[in-house]
C-alpha positions as CSV (number, residue, x, y, z in Angstrom):
1,M,7.7,-33.3,-0.1
2,N,8.1,-35.6,2.9
3,E,6.0,-38.2,1.0
4,I,8.3,-37.8,-2.1
5,W,11.4,-38.2,0.1
6,A,10.0,-41.3,1.9
7,N,8.8,-43.1,-1.3
8,E,11.5,-45.4,-2.8
9,A,9.8,-45.6,-6.1
10,V,9.9,-41.8,-6.7
11,K,13.3,-40.7,-8.2
12,S,12.5,-37.0,-8.9
13,A,9.7,-34.4,-8.7
14,V,8.1,-31.6,-10.6
15,L,6.6,-28.6,-8.8
16,I,3.8,-27.1,-10.9
17,S,0.7,-25.0,-10.2
18,S,-2.8,-25.7,-11.5
19,K,-3.9,-22.2,-10.8
20,P,-4.2,-20.4,-14.2
21,G,-1.8,-17.5,-14.6
22,S,0.1,-18.2,-11.4
23,F,3.0,-20.4,-10.2
24,I,3.1,-18.8,-6.7
25,A,2.3,-15.1,-6.5
26,G,4.1,-14.7,-3.1
27,A,3.6,-15.3,0.6
28,D,0.3,-14.3,2.3
29,I,0.7,-10.7,3.6
30,D,-2.0,-11.2,6.2
31,M,0.2,-13.9,7.8
32,I,2.9,-11.3,8.4
33,E,0.4,-8.6,9.6
34,A,-1.0,-11.1,12.1
35,C,2.3,-11.1,13.9
36,K,2.6,-8.9,17.0
37,T,6.4,-8.8,17.4
38,S,9.5,-8.8,15.2
39,Q,10.5,-12.1,16.8
40,E,7.3,-13.8,15.4
41,V,8.1,-12.5,11.9
42,T,11.7,-13.7,12.2
43,Q,10.4,-17.1,13.1
44,L,8.2,-17.2,10.0
45,S,11.2,-16.3,7.9
46,Q,13.3,-19.0,9.6
47,D,10.6,-21.6,9.0
48,G,10.6,-20.6,5.3
49,Q,14.4,-20.8,5.1
50,K,14.4,-24.3,6.6
51,M,11.7,-25.6,4.3
52,L,13.4,-24.3,1.2
53,E,16.8,-25.5,2.4
54,K,15.3,-29.0,2.5
55,I,14.3,-28.7,-1.1
56,E,17.7,-27.4,-2.1
57,Q,19.5,-30.3,-0.3
58,S,17.0,-32.9,-1.6
59,P,18.8,-36.1,-2.8
60,K,16.0,-36.3,-5.4
61,P,16.0,-33.6,-8.0
62,V,13.1,-31.1,-8.0
63,V,12.1,-29.2,-11.2
64,A,10.1,-26.0,-11.0
65,A,7.6,-25.7,-13.9
66,I,6.7,-22.0,-14.0
67,S,3.7,-20.5,-15.8
68,G,2.3,-17.1,-14.8
69,S,3.4,-15.1,-11.8
70,C,6.4,-16.3,-9.9
71,L,6.9,-13.6,-7.4
72,G,8.4,-13.0,-3.9
73,G,8.2,-16.2,-1.9
74,G,7.2,-17.9,-5.2
75,L,10.5,-17.0,-6.8
76,E,12.3,-18.1,-3.6
77,V,10.7,-21.5,-4.0
78,A,11.7,-21.7,-7.6
79,I,15.3,-20.8,-7.1
80,A,15.6,-23.4,-4.3
81,C,14.7,-26.1,-6.8
82,H,17.4,-27.8,-9.0
83,Y,16.1,-26.8,-12.3
84,R,13.6,-24.2,-13.7
85,I,11.5,-24.3,-16.8
86,A,9.2,-21.5,-17.8
87,T,6.6,-20.8,-20.5
88,K,7.6,-18.0,-22.8
89,D,4.4,-16.2,-22.3
90,K,3.5,-12.5,-21.5
91,K,1.9,-13.7,-18.3
92,T,5.0,-15.4,-17.0
93,I,6.9,-12.9,-14.8
94,L,9.5,-13.5,-12.2
95,G,10.5,-10.9,-9.6
96,T,11.1,-9.9,-6.0
97,P,8.6,-7.2,-5.2
98,E,9.1,-7.4,-1.4
99,V,10.9,-4.0,-1.3
100,L,7.7,-2.3,-2.6
101,L,6.1,-3.5,0.7
102,G,9.0,-2.3,2.8
103,L,10.3,-5.8,3.2
104,L,13.0,-8.0,1.8
105,P,13.0,-11.6,0.4
106,G,12.9,-13.5,3.6
107,A,13.1,-17.2,2.7
108,G,16.7,-17.3,1.5
109,G,16.2,-15.1,-1.6
110,T,18.8,-12.6,-0.6
111,Q,21.4,-15.4,-0.3
112,R,20.5,-17.5,-3.3
113,L,19.8,-14.8,-5.9
114,P,23.3,-13.2,-6.0
115,K,24.8,-16.7,-6.5
116,M,22.5,-17.5,-9.3
117,V,22.4,-14.3,-11.4
118,G,25.4,-12.4,-10.1
119,L,25.6,-9.5,-7.7
120,P,24.6,-6.5,-10.0
121,A,21.5,-8.3,-11.5
122,A,20.4,-9.5,-8.0
123,F,20.6,-6.0,-6.6
124,D,18.7,-4.7,-9.5
125,M,15.9,-7.2,-8.9
126,M,15.7,-6.9,-5.2
127,L,16.0,-3.1,-5.0
128,T,13.5,-2.2,-7.7
129,G,11.1,-5.1,-7.4
130,R,10.8,-5.0,-11.2
131,N,9.1,-7.9,-13.0
132,I,11.3,-10.0,-15.4
133,R,9.8,-11.7,-18.4
134,A,10.7,-15.3,-19.2
135,D,13.0,-14.7,-22.1
136,R,15.0,-12.2,-20.1
137,A,15.1,-14.6,-17.1
138,K,16.6,-17.3,-19.4
139,K,19.4,-14.9,-20.5
140,M,20.1,-14.0,-16.9
141,G,20.4,-17.6,-15.8
142,L,17.3,-17.3,-13.6
143,V,15.5,-19.9,-15.7
144,D,17.2,-22.9,-17.4
145,Q,14.7,-23.7,-20.1
146,L,11.9,-22.1,-22.0
147,V,8.8,-23.7,-23.4
148,D,6.8,-22.0,-26.3
149,P,3.1,-21.6,-25.6
150,L,0.8,-23.7,-27.8
151,G,-2.2,-22.6,-29.8
152,P,-5.8,-23.8,-29.5
153,G,-6.7,-27.5,-30.0
154,V,-9.2,-29.7,-28.4
155,K,-8.6,-27.7,-25.2
156,T,-7.8,-24.0,-24.7
157,P,-4.3,-22.7,-25.5
158,E,-3.7,-22.1,-21.7
159,A,-4.7,-25.7,-20.8
160,R,-2.6,-27.2,-23.7
161,T,0.4,-25.0,-22.7
162,I,0.3,-26.2,-19.1
163,E,0.1,-29.8,-20.2
164,Y,3.0,-29.3,-22.5
165,L,5.0,-27.6,-19.8
166,E,4.3,-30.5,-17.5
167,E,5.4,-33.0,-20.1
168,V,8.7,-31.2,-20.8
169,A,9.3,-30.8,-17.0
170,I,8.7,-34.5,-16.4
171,G,11.2,-35.3,-19.1
172,F,13.8,-33.1,-17.4
173,A,13.1,-34.5,-14.0
174,R,13.6,-38.1,-15.3
175,G,16.8,-37.0,-17.1
176,L,18.1,-35.4,-13.9
177,A,17.3,-38.5,-11.9
178,N,19.1,-40.9,-14.3
179,R,21.9,-38.5,-15.0
180,T,21.3,-38.0,-18.7
181,V,20.6,-34.3,-18.1
182,S,23.0,-32.1,-16.1
183,A,21.7,-29.2,-13.9
184,K,25.1,-27.5,-14.3
185,R,24.8,-24.4,-16.4
186,S,27.5,-23.6,-18.8
187,K,28.4,-20.0,-18.2
188,G,29.5,-17.6,-20.9
189,L,32.8,-15.8,-20.9
190,V,31.4,-12.5,-19.6
191,Q,29.6,-14.3,-16.7
192,K,32.8,-16.1,-15.8
193,I,34.8,-12.9,-15.7
194,T,32.1,-11.2,-13.7
195,D,32.0,-14.0,-11.2
196,Y,35.8,-13.9,-10.8
197,A,35.7,-10.2,-10.3
198,M,32.9,-10.4,-7.7
199,A,34.9,-13.0,-5.7
200,L,37.5,-10.2,-5.0
201,P,36.6,-8.3,-1.8
202,F,37.7,-4.9,-3.1
203,V,35.5,-5.2,-6.3
204,R,32.5,-6.1,-4.1
205,K,33.2,-3.1,-1.9
206,Q,33.0,-0.9,-5.0
207,V,29.7,-2.5,-6.0
208,Y,28.2,-2.0,-2.5
209,K,29.4,1.6,-2.5
210,T,27.9,2.5,-5.8
211,V,24.6,0.8,-5.0
212,E,24.4,2.4,-1.6
213,S,24.9,5.9,-2.9
214,K,22.3,5.3,-5.6
215,V,19.8,4.1,-3.0
216,Q,20.5,6.9,-0.7
217,K,20.0,9.4,-3.5
218,Q,16.7,7.9,-4.6
219,T,15.1,7.1,-1.2
220,K,16.6,10.1,0.7
221,G,17.0,7.6,3.6
222,L,13.2,7.5,4.0
223,Y,12.8,3.8,3.2
224,P,14.7,1.4,5.4
225,A,14.2,-1.8,3.2
226,P,16.6,-1.1,0.3
227,L,19.6,-0.4,2.7
228,K,18.7,-3.5,4.7
229,I,18.8,-5.6,1.5
230,I,22.3,-4.4,0.7
231,E,23.4,-5.1,4.3
232,V,21.9,-8.7,4.2
233,V,23.5,-9.6,0.9
234,K,26.8,-8.2,2.2
235,A,26.6,-10.3,5.4
236,G,26.2,-13.6,3.3
237,L,28.9,-12.9,0.8
238,D,31.5,-11.5,3.3
239,Q,30.7,-13.6,6.5
240,G,29.4,-16.9,5.1
241,R,26.0,-18.5,4.7
242,D,25.0,-19.0,8.3
243,T,25.5,-15.3,9.1
244,G,23.7,-14.5,5.8
245,Y,20.6,-16.5,6.6
246,L,20.4,-15.3,10.2
247,T,20.8,-11.6,9.2
248,E,18.1,-12.1,6.5
249,S,15.5,-13.5,9.0
250,Q,16.3,-10.9,11.7
251,S,16.1,-8.0,9.2
252,F,12.9,-9.4,7.8
253,G,11.4,-9.3,11.3
254,H,12.7,-5.9,12.0
255,L,11.4,-4.4,8.7
256,A,7.9,-5.9,9.1
257,M,7.5,-3.8,12.3
258,T,8.5,-0.5,10.7
259,K,5.9,2.2,10.1
260,E,7.1,2.5,6.5
261,S,6.3,-1.2,5.9
262,K,2.9,-0.9,7.5
263,A,2.2,2.2,5.4
264,L,3.2,0.4,2.1
265,I,1.2,-2.7,3.0
266,G,-1.7,-0.5,3.8
267,L,-1.4,1.1,0.3
268,Y,-1.2,-2.4,-1.2
269,H,-4.5,-3.5,0.5
270,G,-6.0,-0.1,-0.6
271,Q,-5.0,-0.7,-4.2
272,V,-6.5,-4.2,-4.2
273,R,-9.7,-2.7,-2.8
274,C,-9.8,0.1,-5.4
275,K,-9.4,-2.5,-8.2
276,K,-12.9,-3.9,-7.4
277,N,-16.1,-2.4,-8.7
278,K,-18.2,-1.5,-5.6
279,F,-21.2,-0.7,-7.8
280,G,-21.3,-4.2,-9.3
281,T,-21.5,-5.2,-13.0
282,P,-23.0,-2.5,-15.3
283,Q,-26.0,-3.4,-17.4
284,R,-24.1,-2.9,-20.7
285,E,-20.4,-3.2,-21.3
286,V,-18.7,-0.1,-22.8
287,K,-17.2,-1.3,-26.1
288,T,-17.0,2.0,-28.0
289,L,-15.6,5.1,-26.3
290,A,-15.4,8.6,-27.8
291,V,-13.0,11.2,-26.5
292,L,-13.5,14.9,-27.1
293,G,-10.4,17.0,-27.3
294,A,-7.1,15.6,-28.5
295,G,-4.9,17.6,-26.1
296,L,-2.5,16.0,-23.7
297,M,-5.3,14.6,-21.5
298,G,-7.6,13.6,-24.3
299,A,-4.9,11.8,-26.3
300,G,-3.7,10.1,-23.1
301,I,-7.2,8.8,-22.3
302,A,-7.5,7.6,-25.9
303,Q,-4.2,5.7,-25.6
304,V,-5.0,3.9,-22.4
305,S,-8.4,2.9,-23.8
306,V,-7.4,1.7,-27.2
307,D,-4.5,-0.4,-26.0
308,K,-7.0,-2.3,-23.7
309,G,-9.2,-3.2,-26.6
310,L,-11.8,-0.5,-26.5
311,K,-12.9,0.9,-29.9
312,T,-11.9,4.5,-29.6
313,I,-13.0,7.7,-31.4
314,L,-10.8,10.8,-30.9
315,K,-12.4,14.0,-31.9
316,D,-11.0,17.5,-32.0
317,T,-12.1,20.8,-33.5
318,T,-8.9,21.4,-35.6
319,Q,-6.8,19.2,-37.8
320,Q,-3.7,20.4,-36.2
321,G,-4.9,19.4,-32.7
322,L,-6.0,16.0,-34.1
323,D,-2.6,15.3,-35.7
324,R,-0.8,16.2,-32.4
325,G,-3.0,13.9,-30.5
326,Q,-2.6,11.0,-32.9
327,Q,1.1,11.5,-32.8
328,Q,1.1,11.3,-29.0
329,V,-0.8,8.0,-29.0
330,F,1.5,6.6,-31.6
331,K,4.5,7.7,-29.6
332,G,3.1,6.1,-26.4
333,L,2.5,2.8,-28.0
334,N,5.8,2.9,-29.9
335,G,7.6,3.4,-26.6
336,K,6.2,-0.1,-25.6
337,V,7.6,-1.5,-28.9
338,K,11.0,-0.1,-28.0
339,K,10.8,-1.7,-24.6
340,K,9.8,-4.9,-26.3
341,S,6.5,-5.2,-24.5
342,L,4.6,-5.0,-27.8
343,T,5.5,-6.1,-31.3
344,S,5.2,-3.5,-34.1
345,F,2.4,-5.6,-35.6
346,E,0.5,-5.5,-32.3
347,R,1.0,-1.7,-32.1
348,D,-0.5,-1.2,-35.6
349,S,-3.4,-3.5,-34.9
350,I,-4.1,-1.6,-31.7
351,L,-4.0,1.7,-33.6
352,S,-6.4,0.4,-36.2
353,N,-9.0,0.5,-33.5
354,M,-8.8,4.2,-33.1
355,T,-10.4,6.7,-35.5
356,S,-9.6,10.4,-35.4
357,Q,-12.1,12.9,-36.8
358,L,-13.3,16.5,-36.7
359,D,-17.1,15.7,-36.7
360,Y,-19.5,13.6,-34.7
361,K,-19.7,10.7,-37.2
362,G,-20.2,7.3,-35.4
363,F,-21.2,8.9,-32.1
364,D,-24.5,7.2,-32.5
365,K,-22.7,3.9,-31.7
366,A,-20.8,5.2,-28.7
367,D,-21.4,3.7,-25.2
368,M,-19.5,6.5,-23.4
369,V,-18.2,9.9,-24.3
370,I,-15.4,11.5,-22.2
371,E,-14.8,15.2,-22.7
372,A,-11.4,16.6,-22.2
373,V,-11.9,20.1,-23.6
374,F,-10.8,23.4,-22.1
375,E,-11.7,24.1,-18.4
376,D,-14.4,26.7,-19.1
377,I,-18.0,26.0,-18.1
378,N,-19.4,27.6,-21.3
379,I,-17.3,25.3,-23.6
380,K,-18.3,22.3,-21.4
381,H,-22.0,23.2,-21.8
382,K,-21.7,23.7,-25.5
383,V,-20.1,20.2,-26.1
384,L,-22.5,18.5,-23.7
385,K,-25.5,19.8,-25.7
386,E,-23.9,18.9,-29.1
387,V,-23.1,15.4,-27.9
388,E,-26.5,14.7,-26.4
389,A,-28.0,15.5,-29.8
390,V,-26.1,12.6,-31.5
391,I,-25.5,9.8,-28.9
392,P,-27.8,6.8,-28.2
393,P,-30.0,6.9,-25.0
394,H,-27.8,4.5,-23.0
395,C,-24.6,6.4,-23.7
396,I,-22.8,8.0,-20.7
397,F,-21.3,11.5,-20.7
398,A,-18.2,11.8,-18.6
399,S,-16.2,15.0,-17.9
400,N,-12.5,15.0,-17.3
401,T,-12.4,18.2,-15.3
402,S,-10.1,18.8,-12.4
403,A,-12.1,21.3,-10.5
404,L,-15.5,22.4,-12.1
405,P,-18.3,20.8,-10.1
406,I,-20.0,18.1,-12.2
407,N,-23.6,19.2,-11.2
408,Q,-22.8,22.6,-12.8
409,I,-21.7,20.8,-16.0
410,A,-24.8,18.6,-15.8
411,A,-27.1,21.5,-15.4
412,V,-27.8,21.8,-19.1
413,S,-28.2,18.0,-19.6
414,K,-31.5,16.4,-20.7
415,R,-30.4,13.2,-18.8
416,P,-28.3,14.2,-15.7
417,E,-28.4,10.6,-14.4
418,K,-26.0,9.7,-17.3
419,V,-23.5,12.5,-16.4
420,I,-20.5,11.7,-14.3
421,G,-17.0,13.0,-13.6
422,M,-13.9,11.0,-14.6
423,H,-10.8,13.0,-13.5
424,Y,-7.6,11.6,-14.9
425,F,-4.1,12.7,-13.9
426,S,-1.3,13.8,-16.2
427,P,0.5,12.0,-17.9
428,V,-2.5,9.7,-18.3
429,D,-0.4,6.6,-19.4
430,K,1.8,6.9,-16.4
431,M,-0.4,8.1,-13.5
432,Q,-2.4,5.2,-11.9
433,L,-5.2,7.1,-10.4
434,L,-8.7,7.8,-11.7
435,E,-11.0,9.9,-9.5
436,I,-14.7,9.3,-10.4
437,I,-17.2,11.9,-9.2
438,T,-20.9,11.2,-8.8
439,T,-23.6,13.9,-8.3
440,D,-26.9,13.4,-6.5
441,K,-28.4,12.6,-9.8
442,T,-25.9,10.2,-11.2
443,S,-27.4,6.7,-11.4
444,Q,-25.9,3.6,-9.8
445,D,-25.5,2.0,-13.2
446,T,-23.7,5.0,-14.7
447,A,-21.2,4.8,-11.8
448,A,-20.8,1.1,-12.3
449,S,-20.0,1.7,-16.0
450,A,-17.5,4.5,-15.3
451,V,-15.6,2.3,-12.7
452,A,-15.7,-0.7,-15.1
453,V,-14.0,1.5,-17.8
454,G,-11.4,2.8,-15.4
455,L,-10.5,-0.7,-14.2
456,K,-10.3,-1.9,-17.8
457,Q,-7.9,1.0,-18.5
458,G,-5.8,-0.4,-15.7
459,K,-6.5,2.4,-13.2
460,V,-6.7,2.4,-9.5
461,V,-10.2,3.9,-9.0
462,I,-11.6,6.0,-6.2
463,V,-15.2,7.3,-6.2
464,V,-16.0,10.6,-4.5
465,K,-19.0,13.0,-4.2
466,D,-19.3,16.1,-6.2
467,G,-18.0,19.5,-4.9
468,P,-15.6,22.2,-5.9
469,G,-12.2,20.5,-6.5
470,F,-13.7,17.1,-5.6
471,Y,-11.1,15.4,-3.3
472,T,-7.7,15.5,-5.0
473,T,-7.6,19.1,-6.4
474,R,-9.2,20.3,-3.2
475,C,-6.4,18.8,-1.0
476,L,-3.7,20.1,-3.3
477,G,-5.2,23.7,-3.2
478,P,-4.3,24.8,0.3
479,M,-0.9,23.1,0.0
480,L,0.0,25.0,-3.1
481,A,-1.3,28.2,-1.6
482,E,1.2,27.6,1.2
483,V,4.0,26.9,-1.3
484,V,3.4,30.4,-2.8
485,R,3.5,31.9,0.7
486,V,6.8,30.2,1.4
487,L,8.2,31.5,-1.9
488,Q,7.1,35.0,-0.9
489,E,8.8,34.6,2.4
490,G,12.1,34.4,0.5
491,I,12.7,30.7,0.1
492,D,13.8,30.0,-3.5
493,P,12.2,27.3,-5.7
494,K,15.2,25.0,-5.5
495,K,15.2,25.1,-1.7
496,I,11.4,24.4,-1.6
497,D,11.9,21.4,-3.9
498,A,14.7,20.1,-1.7
499,I,12.6,20.6,1.5
500,S,9.5,18.8,0.1
501,T,11.4,15.9,-1.5
502,A,13.3,15.4,1.8
503,F,9.9,14.8,3.4
504,G,9.1,12.1,0.8
505,F,7.2,13.9,-2.0
506,P,8.4,12.4,-5.3
507,V,8.3,15.8,-7.0
508,G,9.4,19.0,-5.4
509,A,6.6,21.5,-4.7
510,A,7.8,24.2,-7.1
511,T,8.4,21.7,-9.8
512,L,4.9,20.4,-9.3
513,I,3.4,23.8,-10.1
514,D,5.5,23.9,-13.3
515,E,4.3,20.4,-14.2
516,V,0.6,21.2,-13.6
517,G,0.9,24.5,-15.5
518,V,0.9,27.9,-13.8
519,D,-2.2,29.0,-15.9
520,V,-4.1,25.9,-14.7
521,A,-3.0,26.4,-11.1
522,T,-4.2,30.0,-11.3
523,H,-7.5,29.0,-12.8
524,V,-8.1,26.3,-10.1
525,A,-6.9,28.6,-7.3
526,E,-9.4,31.3,-8.3
527,D,-12.3,28.8,-8.5
528,L,-11.5,27.2,-5.2
529,G,-10.9,30.6,-3.6
530,K,-14.4,31.7,-4.6
531,A,-15.8,28.4,-3.3
532,F,-14.0,28.1,0.1
533,G,-13.0,31.7,0.8
534,E,-10.3,32.6,3.3
535,R,-9.4,28.9,4.1
536,F,-7.8,28.6,0.7
537,G,-5.7,31.7,1.0
538,G,-2.1,31.9,1.9
539,G,0.2,33.1,-0.9
540,S,-0.9,35.8,-3.3
541,I,-2.7,34.6,-6.4
542,E,-1.5,37.8,-8.1
543,L,2.0,36.2,-8.2
544,F,0.7,33.4,-10.4
545,K,-1.2,35.9,-12.6
546,L,2.0,37.9,-13.2
547,M,3.8,34.7,-14.1
548,V,1.0,33.9,-16.7
549,E,1.3,37.4,-18.1
550,K,5.0,37.0,-18.6
551,G,4.5,33.6,-20.3
552,F,6.0,31.6,-17.4
553,L,3.5,28.8,-17.7
554,G,5.7,26.0,-16.5
555,R,7.2,23.0,-18.4
556,K,4.9,23.3,-21.4
557,A,6.1,26.8,-22.1
558,G,9.8,26.0,-21.5
559,K,9.8,28.4,-18.6
560,G,8.1,28.5,-15.1
561,F,10.0,28.6,-11.9
562,Y,12.7,26.7,-13.9
563,V,13.9,26.9,-17.4
564,Y,13.3,23.7,-19.5
565,Q,15.4,22.7,-22.5
566,E,15.1,19.6,-24.6
567,G,17.7,17.1,-23.4
568,V,19.0,19.2,-20.5
569,K,18.7,17.3,-17.3
570,N,20.0,19.8,-14.7
571,R,17.6,22.7,-15.2
572,S,18.4,26.1,-13.9
573,V,16.1,28.5,-12.0
574,N,14.3,31.0,-14.2
575,S,16.1,34.3,-13.5
576,G,13.0,36.2,-14.8
577,M,11.3,35.1,-11.6
578,D,13.6,37.2,-9.4
579,E,11.7,40.5,-9.9
580,I,8.3,38.8,-9.5
581,L,9.4,37.2,-6.2
582,T,10.9,40.5,-5.1
583,R,7.7,42.4,-5.9
584,F,5.6,40.0,-3.8
585,K,8.1,39.5,-0.9
586,V,6.6,39.4,2.6
587,P,8.5,39.3,5.9
588,A,9.1,35.8,7.2
589,K,8.4,34.9,10.8
590,P,11.5,33.0,12.1
591,E,9.5,30.9,14.6
592,V,7.6,29.1,11.8
593,C,10.3,29.1,9.1
594,T,12.6,26.2,10.0
595,E,12.8,23.5,7.4
596,E,10.7,21.2,9.6
597,D,8.1,24.0,10.0
598,I,7.9,24.5,6.2
599,Q,7.4,20.8,5.7
600,M,4.7,20.7,8.4
601,R,3.0,23.8,7.1
602,L,2.6,22.2,3.7
603,V,1.6,18.8,5.0
604,T,-0.8,19.9,7.8
605,R,-2.8,22.0,5.4
606,F,-3.0,19.0,3.0
607,V,-4.0,16.5,5.8
608,N,-6.5,19.0,7.4
609,E,-8.3,19.4,4.0
610,A,-8.3,15.6,3.5
611,A,-10.0,15.2,6.9
612,M,-12.5,17.9,6.0
613,C,-13.4,15.9,2.8
614,L,-14.1,12.8,5.0
615,Q,-16.1,14.9,7.5
616,E,-18.2,16.4,4.7
617,G,-18.8,13.0,3.0
618,I,-16.9,13.9,-0.2
619,L,-14.8,10.8,0.7
620,S,-16.7,7.7,1.7
621,N,-13.8,6.2,3.6
622,P,-10.1,6.9,4.6
623,V,-8.7,4.1,2.4
624,E,-9.8,5.9,-0.8
625,G,-8.5,9.1,0.7
626,D,-5.0,7.6,1.1
627,I,-5.0,6.0,-2.3
628,G,-6.1,9.2,-4.0
629,A,-3.4,11.3,-2.3
630,V,-0.6,8.9,-3.0
631,F,-1.4,7.8,-6.5
632,G,-2.9,11.0,-7.8
633,L,-0.9,13.7,-5.9
634,G,2.3,12.0,-4.9
635,F,1.7,12.2,-1.2
636,P,4.8,10.4,0.3
637,P,4.2,6.6,0.0
638,C,6.4,5.9,3.0
639,L,3.7,7.8,5.1
640,G,0.9,5.8,3.5
641,G,-1.4,8.7,2.8
642,P,-2.9,11.6,4.9
643,F,-5.1,9.4,7.1
644,R,-2.4,6.7,7.7
645,Y,-0.1,9.6,8.5
646,A,-2.6,11.1,10.9
647,D,-2.7,7.8,12.7
648,S,1.0,7.3,13.0
649,Y,2.0,10.9,13.7
650,G,-1.0,11.3,16.1
651,A,-4.1,13.4,15.6
652,K,-3.4,15.3,18.8
653,Q,0.2,16.1,17.6
654,L,-1.2,17.3,14.2
655,V,-3.8,19.5,15.9
656,D,-1.0,21.0,18.1
657,K,1.0,21.9,15.0
658,L,-2.1,23.4,13.3
659,R,-2.7,25.5,16.4
660,K,0.9,26.7,16.4
661,Y,0.6,28.0,12.8
662,E,-2.9,29.2,13.3
663,A,-1.6,31.6,16.0
664,V,0.7,33.1,13.3
665,Y,-1.3,32.9,10.1
666,G,-4.9,32.6,11.2
667,S,-7.9,30.6,9.9
668,Q,-6.1,28.7,7.1
669,F,-4.7,26.5,9.8
670,T,-7.8,26.0,11.9
671,P,-8.1,22.2,12.4
672,C,-11.4,20.7,11.2
673,Q,-13.9,19.1,13.6
674,L,-13.1,15.6,12.7
675,L,-9.4,16.0,13.5
676,L,-10.3,17.6,16.8
677,D,-12.6,14.6,17.6
678,Y,-9.8,12.1,16.9
679,A,-7.3,14.3,18.9
680,N,-9.6,14.2,21.9
681,S,-10.0,10.4,22.0
682,P,-6.5,8.9,21.8
683,G,-7.8,5.4,21.0
684,K,-9.5,6.5,17.8
685,K,-7.8,5.8,14.5
686,F,-8.8,6.3,10.9
687,H,-7.5,2.8,10.1
688,Q,-8.6,0.4,12.8
């Protein structure tokens, strides 16, 4: 930039990136993590602010030519320029994702964005971190001009589009320099009225109030960044730009040192790690995938596969089941059409890659079969034998089971090296995690293929060793047993939900059981109880069995702990549960029944079991443990996962809590050896 400003011959400039699919994807997180104090981070922020201010004040116009990701610090650079041109392409997205890392836009973004797109839109962007597509950005006034992508020619479409973008941007930069083009945007009537309203202090106060209460409700005060963002924007609008910029840089420094930000950044690094295939490239790429069972899970797996370009066969045993599954896939893709992320033509062409059938036709061309049939070992064995009779030798057989050990399923296989577990989470199109389970016999190449398919489906993938409940179901087990015990001690479902969401769980503990399905929970609890004995005890499993008998199966049956009705948002507690809860009531011990104790009883059992999985080698590292717990089970993201939480809370403090509850309830709270080791050597951390 200094060269541009010093050179008399240069009248204006275009800022463009030669990196495919990216303008600037944001600041380097490692640079922030390398700082030891909040002052150092504040200094980083101030350096960024000064640099962008120089661009904004530049006597020579600067045009940002945007193609691909323009996020975080990248967007701050773009909005400091005098003019923005973007390619109207799916890959071109603009956004401020800092809040998702527990931070805020720290290079002037909190001050420039409200002036550019108005207060409501700026808050929406900064508080959600959502991505904005180019056409939407143009409507908002975030981008001044759009360029249509070009098709193929002598060069690839991408290369031609970038050249075209550059050409158009140069034209505008010349026009701005010789004043034939104006950078002033003509605002529509609505925008003018909004701007006028926002200039009135009492209107702004209302906006702040509404936004603050919404943030408070959604974050339960567990995340400091959103409230800081509101505070910083307020400072700039109410006390002038100098105060605004200073508050921004100081708040940025303050947030970078919070444990919430460290937890969220840890999860970000973990996600990046789990988006790589640690087994390398598989020998053959999976191109045709067959899914057995068109239930919720099967149809969900088919949907995330077919929309990523895999040829997909969906097989069920009944026409009725098949129709239901097909309908689910259509509904899922149609939802994307409604949100305008697909055209109806793209939807139909995706669906044409899926065939639904009642027989095994075409399985001889499958590269992988995923079974999502009922959780019963006999049914699993039956389909495994049927499938092995019709598939080619290289084809992999994967089981989507949530608790049955894979080696038991593989026991009847002629080729156990090709059998693997792929445990998806419901609803499959929304939940990001895929837990892959390898047995002692699963080959390296089978594992590489399974991970490759998971990554192609857009999943965050963890790979664990085989055992009852693997990792995720096994951690959930003791916690849900504790939830049942708390219910029996007389705390009602609504209260349990409130206590668990106040700790940071996105879904309340009683609601979670309704979502999973009481019958499924009973089934899993029995299996895990057989495998692990007393340690998985707590509440009485008979309570679940009685619920199943009465048909209280959870959301899918319309009744569980709560009553579910189409279109009714505030659901009421199921009064039919009263007599069940009364029948199984046990006396509560006041010394372990405060709200904090209830939270800690649930969480310490979860964390202890997670540590046990690491100790036994089910987990190969704490990073995958944290990712699995947060993205598969909704462990509070602000705590970063069970291992990050053990580090920040302190292993010794955790062990003390476990001992306190062990004195009352016995061996279900006995801390595992690994936690004891960490508690005895204070310098030891799971995440060094």
